[in-house]
N, C-alpha and C positions, 0 to 999 in steps of 0.2 A: 790878689790880696792874700796875705799870709798871716796865719795865726799860729804862734808858737806857744806851746804849753810845756812848762817845766815841772817835773816831779822828781823828788829824791826818795828812793826806797832803800832802806838799810844803809843809809849814808852813802849810797852809790848813786850817781846821776842817772836818772831815767828821763829822757827828754822825749816829749810827745809833740810833734809838729803837725799842724793842720794847714793845708793850703786852701784858702777860701777863694773860689772862683765865682765871680759875680756874673750871673746870667740875667740881664735886664732886657726885657722885651719892649720894643717900641713899635707901634703900628698905626696905620691910618684907618679910620672908620668912616665909611661913606654914609651920608644921610640923604634923604630924598631930594632936597633942594640945594644943598651945599655940602661940601666935604669939610669935615672937621678933623683936625689932627689931634691925637691924644698921646701922651707920653707918661712913662713911669720911670722913676729913678730910685736907686737903692744905694744907701751909704751904710757901710759897716765899719765901726771903729771901737776900740783900738785894733791894731794889727797883731798884737800879742798879749797873752795873759800868762800868768804863772800859777802853778800849784805849789804851795810851800811844802817842804819836806815834813813828813809826819810818820810816826810809828803806827802801822796799820791796826795794832791792838787798841791804841788810844784814840785814833782818828780814822775810822774805816772809810769815811767819805771826806774828800778834800775839795774845798771850794776854790775855783779859779779866780784870780784877781787880776785886773779889775773886771767888772761886768762889761759885756759887749753891747755897744749902743747901736740901735738900728733906726734909720730914718728912711721912710718911704715917702716920696713926693710924686704927685700926679698933676698932670695938666690935661684937661681942666680940673679944678678942685672938686671935692665931694665925689670922687670917683671910687668905685669898688676896686679892691686889690686882693690878691692871694699871694702868700709867701710860703715857699717850701724850703726845707733844709735836707741835705742828703750827704751822708758819708759814703764815699765810693767803695770802701772796703774796711777791713780791720786795721788796727795799728800794727805796723810792721817795722821791725828794726833792721838796720844794715846787716846784722848777723842772721836775719831770718826768723827771729823770735816774733811771736804774734800775741797781741793782747786784743781780746774781743772788743770791738767798738761799742758794744752795749754797756761797757763799763763807764761810758761818758753819757751823762744826762744833763738836762738843763731845766731851769725855772725861768719863765718869761713874764714880764710885766709891761703894760697893764693887761689884765685878764677880764673880759675880752678886750681886745681882739686877738691877743697872742696866747699861745698854748705851751704848757710844759711838755717835755718829751724825753725820749731816750733814743740814741742812734740805733739803727738797724742797718747793717752793711748793705749798700746798693739799693736802698729804698728811700723814695721821697717821703718826707714826713711833713704834714701840714703844721707850719709854725704859726700861722695866723691868717685871718681873713677879716676884712672890714671895709671901711670907707674913710677916705681922707677928710680932714676938716675943711672949713671955708677957705683956708689958705693952701689947701692941697697937700697937707702934711700929716703923717702919723709917725709917732716916735715910740720906741720901746727899748727894753733892756733884756739881755739874756745873761744869766749867771750859769756857768758850766760847773759840773761836779764830776769828780773822778773817784770811782770805787777802788779804794786802796787795798793792796794785798801783798803778803810776803812771797807769793808765788811768781811775781813778775821778775824777769831778768833785767838787769840794768842795761841801758843802751839808748840809742836815738831812735825813736819811733815816728813814723810819718803816715799820713793819710790825707787825701784830698776831701774837702767838704765844699759843697756847692749850695749857694743860695739862689733860688729862682723866684723872681717877682713877676707877676702877671696881672693884667687887668682885663676883664671881659669885653 
């Protein structure tokens, strides 16, 4: 899954791309008299968002559009789940320029079970934990924000972001 984020600084294109890799774990759970299989599925959409161009003096934080929709499904229903998000490193351009990944943060809804946060390079961050409903579904939204600055060089920036969903 790929998430592209576009940002224009000083009327020069600064493109930030995230590659979202979905790690979904499926396992079997043995019970004393019978084996019961359980599953967890994770859907992330859309595959791209954009940050509109803005003057950092007038708009120091830019909201990405549209929000990212998350759907967690479990079988059987009413199963506990945990969701992590991880940026594998900082934003890096083809020319070697770096923007610290901590310039990207998010707001998540509903709260609970989802949490707001800020990326830290190479660290799993708890995005949420809860239990699916009677249909085995939990939905949420993440809105990403980019801390705008005149100090960024224009260019195409990339970084991998991983979502990991698990159930105990």
